C-alpha positions as CSV (number, residue, x, y, z in Angstrom):
1,M,-1.7,-23.9,3.8
2,F,0.0,-24.3,7.2
3,W,-3.0,-23.4,9.6
4,Q,-4.5,-26.7,9.4
5,L,-1.5,-28.2,10.3
6,I,-0.9,-26.2,13.7
7,S,-2.6,-27.4,16.8
8,P,-5.4,-25.7,18.5
9,E,-3.2,-24.6,21.8
10,V,-0.5,-22.6,19.2
11,Q,-3.5,-21.7,16.8
12,S,-4.9,-19.4,20.2
13,L,-0.9,-17.4,20.0
14,F,-2.3,-16.2,16.7
15,V,-6.0,-15.9,16.1
16,P,-8.0,-12.5,16.7
17,I,-10.8,-12.4,18.6
18,V,-13.7,-10.2,17.7
19,N,-16.8,-9.8,19.8
20,G,-15.8,-12.7,21.7
21,Q,-15.5,-15.5,18.3
22,A,-12.0,-16.4,17.2
23,I,-11.5,-15.4,13.5
24,T,-9.7,-18.8,12.2
25,N,-9.2,-17.8,8.5
26,V,-6.6,-16.0,9.1
27,S,-4.0,-15.1,12.0
28,F,-3.4,-12.6,14.2
29,L,0.4,-12.5,12.9
30,F,-0.9,-12.3,9.1
31,W,-2.6,-8.7,9.8
32,V,0.9,-7.6,12.2
33,F,2.9,-8.5,9.2
34,V,0.2,-6.6,6.6
35,F,0.4,-3.6,9.0
36,I,4.0,-3.2,9.3
37,G,4.1,-4.1,5.2
38,I,1.5,-1.0,4.2
39,I,3.4,1.4,6.6
40,M,6.7,0.5,5.8
41,S,5.4,0.7,1.8
42,I,4.4,4.3,2.9
43,A,7.2,5.1,4.0
44,L,8.9,3.7,0.7
45,H,6.5,6.1,-1.4
46,E,7.5,9.1,0.7
47,F,11.1,8.4,0.0
48,A,10.4,8.1,-3.6
49,H,9.4,11.5,-4.1
50,A,12.5,13.0,-1.7
51,W,14.6,11.2,-4.1
52,A,13.0,11.8,-6.9
53,A,13.1,15.6,-6.0
54,H,17.1,15.3,-5.1
55,K,17.8,13.8,-8.4
56,L,16.0,16.7,-10.3
57,G,17.7,19.5,-8.3
58,D,15.8,20.4,-5.2
59,D,17.5,18.9,-1.5
60,T,14.3,20.8,0.4
61,A,13.4,16.8,2.2
62,L,17.2,15.9,1.9
63,Y,17.2,19.1,4.2
64,L,14.6,18.3,6.4
65,N,15.7,14.8,7.1
66,R,12.3,12.8,4.6
67,M,14.9,10.9,2.5
68,N,14.7,7.6,4.6
69,I,12.4,5.2,5.1
70,N,12.1,5.9,8.7
71,P,8.1,5.6,9.4
72,F,7.8,8.1,11.6
73,N,9.1,10.7,9.4
74,H,6.5,10.6,7.2
75,F,3.8,10.1,9.4
76,D,0.5,12.0,8.8
77,V,-2.2,12.0,11.1
78,F,-5.3,11.4,8.9
79,G,-3.2,9.4,6.4
80,F,-2.7,7.1,9.3
81,C,-6.2,6.9,10.3
82,L,-7.0,6.1,6.9
83,I,-5.1,3.0,7.4
84,I,-6.9,2.0,10.5
85,F,-10.0,1.8,9.4
86,T,-9.8,1.5,5.4
87,S,-6.4,-0.2,5.1
88,I,-5.0,2.6,2.9
89,G,-3.3,5.8,3.2
90,Y,-0.8,8.6,3.0
91,G,2.2,9.8,4.2
92,K,3.0,13.3,5.0
93,P,3.8,15.4,2.1
94,V,7.4,15.7,0.8
95,P,8.2,19.4,1.2
96,V,8.9,20.6,-2.5
97,N,10.5,23.7,-3.2
98,T,10.0,24.0,-7.5
99,Q,12.0,27.2,-8.1
100,N,15.6,24.3,-7.6
101,F,13.9,22.4,-11.1
102,R,15.3,23.2,-14.1
103,N,11.4,22.6,-15.5
104,P,9.4,23.2,-12.4
105,R,6.0,21.8,-14.2
106,R,7.3,18.8,-15.6
107,D,9.9,18.2,-12.9
108,L,7.4,18.6,-10.1
109,M,5.1,16.1,-12.2
110,L,7.8,14.0,-12.1
111,V,8.3,13.8,-8.2
112,A,5.0,13.5,-7.9
113,L,4.8,10.0,-10.2
114,A,7.5,8.8,-7.9
115,G,5.6,8.4,-5.3
116,P,2.6,5.7,-7.0
117,M,5.6,3.6,-9.3
118,S,7.4,2.7,-6.2
119,N,3.9,1.1,-5.0
120,V,4.0,-0.5,-8.8
121,L,7.8,-1.6,-8.2
122,I,6.9,-3.1,-4.6
123,A,4.1,-5.1,-6.0
124,L,6.3,-6.6,-8.3
125,I,9.0,-7.3,-6.0
126,L,6.4,-9.4,-3.6
127,A,4.7,-10.6,-6.6
128,I,8.2,-12.0,-7.5
129,L,9.2,-13.1,-3.6
130,Y,5.6,-14.5,-3.9
131,I,6.2,-16.7,-7.0
132,V,9.6,-17.8,-6.0
133,L,9.0,-19.1,-2.1
134,Y,5.9,-21.0,-3.0
135,P,7.6,-24.3,-3.5
136,F,9.5,-23.7,-0.7
137,I,7.3,-23.2,1.5
138,G,5.5,-26.1,0.1
139,Q,8.3,-28.2,1.2
140,I,8.3,-26.9,4.7
141,A,4.5,-27.7,5.0
142,G,5.6,-31.3,4.0
143,N,8.3,-31.9,6.4
144,T,6.7,-30.2,9.5
145,Q,7.9,-32.8,12.0
146,S,11.6,-30.3,12.0
147,L,9.7,-27.3,12.9
148,N,7.7,-26.4,16.1
149,G,4.2,-24.6,15.7
150,I,5.3,-21.2,16.2
151,L,7.9,-21.2,13.3
152,V,5.1,-22.6,11.1
153,G,2.4,-20.1,12.3
154,I,4.9,-17.6,11.8
155,A,6.3,-18.9,8.0
156,S,2.3,-19.4,6.9
157,S,1.4,-15.7,8.1
158,L,4.5,-14.1,6.4
159,F,4.3,-16.2,3.4
160,H,0.3,-15.1,3.1
161,S,1.1,-11.5,4.4
162,L,3.4,-11.2,0.7
163,S,0.6,-11.0,-1.6
164,Y,-1.8,-9.3,0.6
165,I,0.9,-6.4,0.5
166,G,1.6,-6.6,-3.1
167,M,-2.3,-5.9,-3.6
168,T,-2.6,-3.4,-1.0
169,N,0.4,-1.3,-2.9
170,I,-1.6,-1.5,-6.2
171,Y,-4.6,0.0,-4.2
172,L,-2.0,2.6,-3.3
173,M,-1.2,3.4,-6.6
174,I,-4.8,3.9,-7.7
175,F,-5.8,6.1,-4.1
176,N,-2.9,8.5,-4.4
177,M,-3.6,8.5,-8.4
178,L,-7.1,10.2,-7.6
179,P,-6.7,14.0,-8.5
180,F,-7.5,15.5,-5.0
181,I,-5.4,17.8,-2.4
182,P,-2.9,16.2,-1.1
183,L,-2.8,13.4,-3.5
184,D,-0.7,13.0,-5.9
185,G,-2.7,13.1,-8.5
186,S,-3.3,16.4,-7.8
187,K,0.2,17.2,-8.9
188,I,0.2,14.9,-12.2
189,W,-3.2,15.2,-13.7
190,G,-3.1,19.0,-14.6
191,Y,0.0,18.2,-16.3
192,I,-2.4,17.3,-19.2
193,H,-3.0,20.6,-20.1
194,Y,-3.4,24.1,-18.5
195,K,-7.3,23.6,-19.3
196,V,-7.2,20.4,-17.2
197,E,-5.1,22.4,-14.5
198,D,-7.5,25.0,-14.5
199,F,-10.6,22.5,-14.1
200,L,-9.1,20.6,-11.2
201,Q,-8.4,23.7,-9.0
202,Q,-11.3,25.4,-10.1
203,Y,-13.8,22.7,-9.8
204,I,-12.4,19.6,-8.0
205,F,-9.3,20.8,-5.2
206,P,-11.8,22.9,-3.3
207,Y,-13.6,19.7,-2.3
208,S,-10.7,16.8,-1.7
209,L,-11.5,16.2,1.5
210,F,-15.3,15.2,0.8
211,L,-14.0,13.9,-2.7
212,I,-11.5,11.4,-0.9
213,I,-14.1,10.6,1.8
214,L,-17.0,9.7,-1.4
215,F,-14.3,7.3,-3.0
216,I,-13.6,5.1,0.3
217,I,-16.8,4.9,1.8
218,P,-18.7,1.9,0.8
219,I,-21.9,2.8,-0.9
220,F,-22.3,0.2,-4.2
221,G,-23.4,-3.1,-2.4
222,G,-20.8,-2.7,0.1
223,F,-18.0,-1.5,-2.0
224,S,-16.6,1.4,-3.0
225,L,-15.9,3.9,-6.0
226,L,-12.2,2.9,-5.1
227,N,-12.9,-0.8,-4.9
228,I,-14.5,-0.7,-8.2
229,I,-12.0,1.2,-9.8
230,S,-9.4,-0.8,-8.8
231,M,-10.6,-4.2,-9.1
232,P,-9.3,-4.9,-13.0
233,F,-6.0,-4.1,-11.4
234,L,-6.3,-6.5,-8.1
235,M,-7.7,-9.1,-10.5
236,M,-4.8,-8.8,-13.0
237,Y,-2.1,-9.0,-10.0
238,I,-3.9,-12.2,-9.0
239,L,-3.6,-13.6,-12.1
240,V,-0.2,-12.6,-12.4
241,I,1.0,-14.8,-9.0
242,N,-1.4,-17.2,-9.0
243,I,-3.4,-16.6,-5.9
244,P,-6.3,-18.7,-5.0
245,I,-9.3,-16.8,-4.5
246,S,-10.3,-18.2,-1.6
247,I,-7.7,-16.9,-0.2
248,I,-8.2,-13.6,-0.4
249,S,-12.0,-13.7,-0.2
């Protein structure tokens, strides 16, 4: 929206350089906002686990300084590496003592479910912000004489990052619902029935790391299994906030 309005000199402040070539379809600042947004989304995801555990009677995470949104308190090496290379990841699992729960099996499932549901909530809030701000962004674009190029670049990058971070949260929700350790799905799907739990423990959990890698590697014409599973949900999100397809292509 704003990119064509920015002078070439100012564009150079925001454009990433890859292999000596300028990537002008998105700004470098856009990816900075996206990266920060993903990190904070994961911190909120882990906070949701800690908050749910606290509400259900377990303060283990509270005592270990995990009931906050400080991303450094939720840092996980492998989960962070996944963010760098795949744009998805996870934080350090929140410690839970099931002996403090009134109904350990059910409450552990609810604590695990709180994480993915926080990603859904974040995606909805960002969708609302995107829809509400869209008319005002248009007004700014039509009145650029009152703004210098740098402010226009920042506004453009921040605004367009909202939709991308929202879609990433949908992606994070689906990723964390997979039934692999240490993902939340490993504690959620087993609650369906004891036989399902036994099956997961015997045939799925021992191979979790391999299965996570298998799901995120693009082996189907440039798409991963996770891409394929996520696509219907992402398309629904795109339709809700009415993002032009060209923005995300």
